[in-house]
N, C-alpha and C positions, 0 to 999 in steps of 0.2 A: 862579111861572112854571117850566115844565119846562125841563130843561137844554138840549134841542135848540133851543128857542126862543131861549135865551140865546146859543147858538152862532150861530144865524142872525143875531141882532142884531149880534154881534161882526163877522160876515163882511160885513154889508151896511150898517153904519153909517158915518158919516163918518170914524171912527177905525178903520176896518175892517182886516181881515187883509191885503187886497191892497195897502193904502196904507202900513201900518206895516212890512210886510216888504219888504226891499230884495232884488230878484232879483240874484244874482251875475252879473257880466258874462259868465262862461263859459256861463251857461244862458239868457241873454236870447234867443238865436237858435234855441233848441231848440223843436221842434214839440211839440204836446200828446202825440202818439203816442210821440215819442222820450222825453219825460219819464216817461210811464207805464211804458214799457219799461225805462228805467233804474231806476225804483223797484222794478219786478218782479225785475230781475236782481240787485239788492242787498237783497233782502227780509230777509236775516239781519242787516243793519246798520241799527239803529234810526235813527241820526243821518242817514245818507244818504237813507233812505226819507223821513224827515221833511223834509229839504231839498228833494228833488224834488217832494214832495206840496205843500209850501207854494208852491213856484214855480209849479206847475201851477194851483193855486187862485188865486194872484195874477194870473196871465195871464188866466185865465177871467174874473175879476172886472173886469179892465181892459177886456176885450172884451165884457162884459155877456152872456156866453154861458151861459144857465141850464143847458143840458144838460151843458156842460163842467164847470160848478161842481158839479153832482150827481156826475159821474164823479170829480171831484177829492176828494170825501168818502171814496171807497172805500178808498184806502190807509190812511186814519186808522182805519178799522174794524179793519184788520190790526195797525197800530202799537199800538193800545190794546186789543187783543183780550181781555186778561185783566182789564179794568176796566169799570166802568159807563159810562165815557166812550164806549166802542165802541157801546154800546146807544144813547146819545144821538145819535151820528153816524148810526146806521141809522134812527132816528126822523126825523132831518133829511132824509135821502135820501128816505124815503117821503113826507113832507109836501111837499117841493119837487117831487117827481116827480108827485104827484097834481095839484098846481097846474099843472104843466107839461103834464100829460095824456099822458105817455109810458108805455105799458104795460110796455115792456121795463125801464125805469128803476124803475117801481113794484115789479115782480117782483124786481128785483135788490135793492131795499131789504129786502123780506121775506126774501129768501135770506140776506142778511147778518145779519138778526135771528135766523134759524134757526141760522146758524153760531155766533152768540154763545151761544145756549142749548145747542147741541150741545157746544161747548167746556166749558160748565159742567155737562154731563151732565144737563141738565133736558130729558129726552127728549121729554116730551109737548108742551112749548112749542116745541121745535125742529121737531117734526113738524108742528104746527099752522101754523107760519110757512112751512115748505116747501110745504105743500099750498095755502096762499094764493098763494104765488109761482107755483105751477103754473097757476093760473087766468089769470095775466098772461103766461105763457110761450108761449101758442099762437102759432104762426108763427115761433118762434125755436128751431129744432131743437137747436142746440148748447146753448143755455140750458136747454132741456128735459132734455137728457141730463145736464147738470151737476146739476140738481135730482133726477133719478132716481138719480144716483150718491149724492147726499147722503141720500136716503131709503133707499138700500141700506145705508148705514152705520147708520142707525137700525134697520133690520131686523136687522142683525147684532147690534147691542146688545140687541135684544129677543129674541135667540135663534133667529131665523128664518134660519139660516145658509145653507140650500140656496137659498132665495129670494134672499138677498143676493148669493150667488155668481153667480146668473144675471144679476142687475142689473149686477154688475161686469164680467161677460163682454161684455155688450152695450156698456157704456161703453168697454171696451178695443177692441172691434171698431170702434165709431164714431170714437173719437178717433185710432186708428191710421190710419183712412181719411182723416181730416182733418189728419193730421200734427201733432198737438197738441204733440209734443216740440219742434218748431221755433218754436211760437208761445207756449206757456205751459208752462214746465218744471215749475212747481209742481203744476199739474193733472196733468201726466204722471206725476210721482212718486207723487201721491196714488192714481192709478188702479192703477199697478203695485203699490204697497204694499197696497191693498185686496185685489187678486187674491191676492197672496202670503199674506197673513194669513188670508184666507178658505179657501184651499186647505189651510192648516195645520189650521184648525178642523175641516174635513170629512175630515181624515186622508188627503188626497192630497199626501203629503209631497214626492214627486218634482216635482210641478207647483209647489208652494210654493218649492222650492229654485230652480227654473228662473227664476221671477220675482224672487226675492231676489237671485240672481246678476246679473240684468239691472239691478236697482235699484242694486246696488253699483257695477257698471260705469259706468252712466250718471251717477250722482252723483259718481263720481271724475272723470269727464271734465268735468263741470260745476263741479268744485271746491266742491261743496255738502256741507260736513261734517255738517250736521244730518241730511240725508237719508242720507248714507253710513252713519252710525252707527245710524240707525233701521233700515236694511236689514240691517246686521250683527247687530243685536239680534234682529230678526225671524227671521233664519236660525238664530240660537242657540236661540230658542224652538222653532222647527221641529225642530231636531236633538234637543232635549230630548224632544219629543213622540215622536220616532222611537227614543228610548232610547239615542241616541248621546251619552252624557253627557260624554265627554272633549272631543268637538268642541264641544258646547254650552257647556261650561265655558270653553274658550279664547275663543269668540266673545263671550260675555257679559262675561267678565273684561276683554277689550279695550275694550268699551263703557264699563264702569264706571270703568276707569282713565283713559280719554281724553275721554269725552264730557260730563263735568260742565261745565255752562255752555254746552254746545253743543246737547244734546238737551233737550227739554222735561222738566219734573219728573215728569209722569205716565209718560213713557217710561222715565225712570230708575227709577221705582217698579216697572215691569214687570221691569227688569233685576235689581233687588234681590230681588224675589220668586222668580224662576226660579233665580237664583244660590244662594239659600238652599235651594231644592228640590234642586239638584245636590249641594250639600254634605251634605244629608241622605242622598242616595243613596250618598255616600262615608263615611257614618257619622261625619261631623264635626258633631255636634249643636250643640256650644257655638258654633262658628263660624257655623252656619246661623242660630242665634237672633240673632246680631249683625245679620245682614242683614235678618231679619224685623223686628227693632226699628227698624232704619233705614227700612224700608218704612213702618212705622207712623208714624215721626216725619215723613216727607214727606207722608203722608196727612193728618196733623193740620195741617202747615204750609200745604199747598195746598188743604185741604178737598176733596180729590179721592177719589172711589170708583172703583176699578178693577174692572169686572165679572169675576165668576168668580175672585176672589182672596181669599176669606175664609180660606183655609188657613193663612196666616201667623198669624192670631189663634188658630186651633185649636192649632197647634204650640206657640205661646207659652203658652197656657193649660195644656196638658198638661205642658210643660217645667217650669213653675213649680209645677204640682200635684205632680210627682214630687219636687221640691225642698222641698215643704211651705212654699213662700213664698206665703202666702195673700194678702198685699197685692198682689203683682204678678199673681197668678192673678185676683183680683177686677178689677184694672185692665184686663186684656185681655178678660175676660168683658164688661165694660161697653163696651169698644171693639167687640167682636163684636156685641153687641146693637144698638149704634148703626148698625153696618154693615148688619145684617140689616134694620133698620127702614127705612133709606134704599133698600136694594135692593128690599125688598118694595113700596115706593111707586113707584120708578122703573122697576123691571124685574120686571113681573108674572110673567114666565116662570120666575123663580127660586123662586117661593113653594113649589111642591111639592117641588122639589129640596132646599131649605133645611129643610123639615119632615122629610124622610126622613133627611138626612145629619147634621143637628144640631138636634134638635127645640127650638124656641124656648121653650116652656113649661118644659121640663126645664132649660134654660139659666137661665131666670129663677129657678127653684127653687134651683139650685146657687148662684146669686148671693146669694139671701136667706140660705142656710145659711152661706155664707162670711162675710157681714156679721155674722150672729149669732155665729159662731165668733170673729171678731176682737174683738167688743165684750163678749162674755160671759166670765165667769171660767172658768178651766180646771177645770170641775167634772166629775169622772169619770162620775157618773151621767148628767149631761146629754150628755156626749160619747157615752156608750154608747147613749143613746136616739137620738141623731142617726145613729150608725152603723147601728143596727137599722133605722131608718126608710129610710135610703138603700139598705141591702141589700134591704129588703122591696120598695121601688120598683123597684130594679134587677131583682129576681127576677120580679116581676109583669110588668115590661116585657120581660124576656128570654123569659118564657113566652108572652106575647102575640105577640112577634116570631117565636118558633118556629112557632106555629100559622099566623101570617100567611105566613111563608116556605114552609111546607109546602103551603098552598093555592096559592101563586104557582107553586111548582115543579110541582105537579100540573097546573095549567092549561097551563104551558109544555110539559109532557110530552105532554098530549093534543093540543095544537096541532102538535107535532113529528110525532107518529105520524100524525095526520090528513092533514097536507100532504105527508108523505114527501119530505124535502128533497133527495133524490137529484136533482141538476141534470142536465137534458138538454142536449145540444149544440145550442143555438139560435144561429142566425146573428145576429150583433150588427148593430144599425142603426148607421149612421154617426153620430158625435157631432154635436151641434148646433154646437159650437165646434171648428173644425179648426185653430185657430191653434196649439194645443199640439203638433201633429204636422206643422206646415207645412213643416218641413225634411226630411221623409221622403217619398219618391216613393210614388205610389199602388201601384205594382208591389210595392214592399217591404212596404207595409202589408198588401196582399192576401196576400202570401207568408207573412208572420208570422201572420196570422189563421188561415190554412190549417194552418200548423204547430202552432198552439195547439189547433186542433180535433183534430188527430191526437194531440197530447199528451194531451188529455182522453179521447179514445176508447180509446187504448192504456193509459190509466191510468199515464202516466209520472210523475205526481205522487206515486205510492206509493214511489218511490225516496227514500232518505234523502240528506241533505246536497246538496240541489239549490241551486245558486247561479246568479245571473243571467248571469254571464260564460260558464259552461259551457253553460247551457241555450241562450243566444243563439248560441253557437258551433255547437251541434248543429243550430240552425235556419239556419245559414249567414248569421248577422247579427251585430250587436254588442249589448252590454247596454243601451246608451243608447236605441237604437231599440226594443228589446224592452220596456224599462220604460215608455217613453212610450206605446206601443201598448196594453199591458196597462192602464196607468193610465187611458187615454182610453176604450178600448172595453169594458173589463171593470169600470171604475168603481172600481178599487182598486189598491194597489201589488202588486208581484209576489209578495212574501211572503204577504200576505193572500189573494191569489188562489189560490196553491198550497195554503195551509192550509185555506181554505174547501172546496176540492175534496176534500181528505183527510177533513174532517169529514163532508161530504155522503156520501162513500163509506162511512165508518164507520157512520153512522146507517142507511143502506140495508142494509149487511151485517149489522148487529146485528138489524135487524128481520126479515130474510129467512133468516138462518142460525143455528139454535139452537146448533150446535156452537161458532160464533164467540163466542156469549155466554158460553161456559164459560171462555174465555181470561182470563188475568189482565189488568188494565189495562195493565201494562207490555208484555205480549205483543201486545195490541191496538194499542197505540201504535206499536210497532215494525212491525207488519203494515201500518199505513197511512202509514208514512213519518216518524214522529216519533222523535227520538233518546231522549227520556225520557218517562216516564209523566206527570211534572209538566207538561211543555210541552203534551202532548196534552190533559190534563184542563183546563188553563187555556184553551187554544184552543177546546176543546169548549164550555166554559161561556160564553166570550165570544160564540160564534156562536149557541148555542141557549138560553142562559139557565139551563141545568141541567148538573150534572156527569155524566160517563159512567157512574159507579157507580149513580147514581140512575136514569138512563135504563134501564140493564140490569136493575136490580132490579124496576122497574115493568113492563118488557117480560115478565119471567118471571111476574109476577103475572097477566098477561093470558092466559098459555098454559093 
């Protein structure tokens, strides 16, 4: 007999839940709505949620209210969310709701099942259940929006970040209008967090910081430590992505020091991963490896895979390879192979990226060679043959990659020349989501957009050492307003916006001016506003996919 059936028998038999559990006197006069609200408000305390949920179910049983009984199951799916018991409760909800004939309750059961699989990162089953729930959600706008939000999280996990962000924007707009903060703080925090993390992924870091600060503020007011540290961690990751390593270090260190037992272990894994990355930036390799090993230990303990976080294993493999520690090298190669196999199954969008960045067949070959090295005698001739084979493979691979890269660069060069990336001054459409600039008057926005157009027309971006504070001052505004307007209307942060204008100008100038092509890279960099040739070359490559020296060389060939 399935576990949900056993649970139902326990609940409805003569020795059932409602009769064996004694409702405390302090809760006997509480309404169903009050009990559910109390459970929600104390969601971080297992014992208290359990008490309120049992009371709710007992009262529902006494009143023989089937709908209330079904509602009473929901807190238990949260209490036991990390176990198969949660799945049994969701099955009970679905079976009872079908018998009761309530579409909203049936859909809610499938949603809970989707949440269970989403927590387990079984993405395909989570999506299947959310889609079934959608069929029962017609006529329930709020429930529909919650399901859309859950599907947005699936989209983000599958790599469809732009689509996911649009879903989260709609959720934010809808739930703000419905004042969800006052009725369900957990949903509110989830929406704010989803927006903040998605803005980080699409590199709109100012917007990410805006929502992270909001999350920190509201979680502090609600005295919710779990959400507070989740937003602190999220902003630490955002600052890391902005290359503000000191700020990122302080934020993540605060989380790792104080949030153990408060934050979920997958969130702690994220903190360990990025803290290790920051230590690598500081050239503290041995310390970084400690955090990567801790990351791996939690991954094994929780059987959790964090998307886009295979780097700790790559670092550990190379670290032990340099130390000639073959046993540990093999250990983390096997970990990485397992990670890749799970990722390939659950996250199809990663397959091409994994092939390019760390080719799995080569990884398997290296694993076999290491096993052979550990088991075989240290025979000089054998070792020489292995070395020669590896060198031959690497040489052939390097030669193949060289020709592949040359074809790729040639294609990018032809595309760049054909499209002539010199940007024209096109009036921007108003953004779909005005909530980001809701605190700025339309007059100020219009003024800033006009100033930016003049800035582009007069090529003000060619000046060196432009900063947001001075530029905003010259526009008669402040850096906060300027950053938000650029981020919203130009679709990028201020630094990227200025650098893109510089690169567009450089491309156009190099195509149209043969004399300009004779300049050194350093002189060209200074001419278009960069302080160093390295910064110019890096930015040029990031925008066009080729280096300026290659672009100039091939332009000369066309003459």
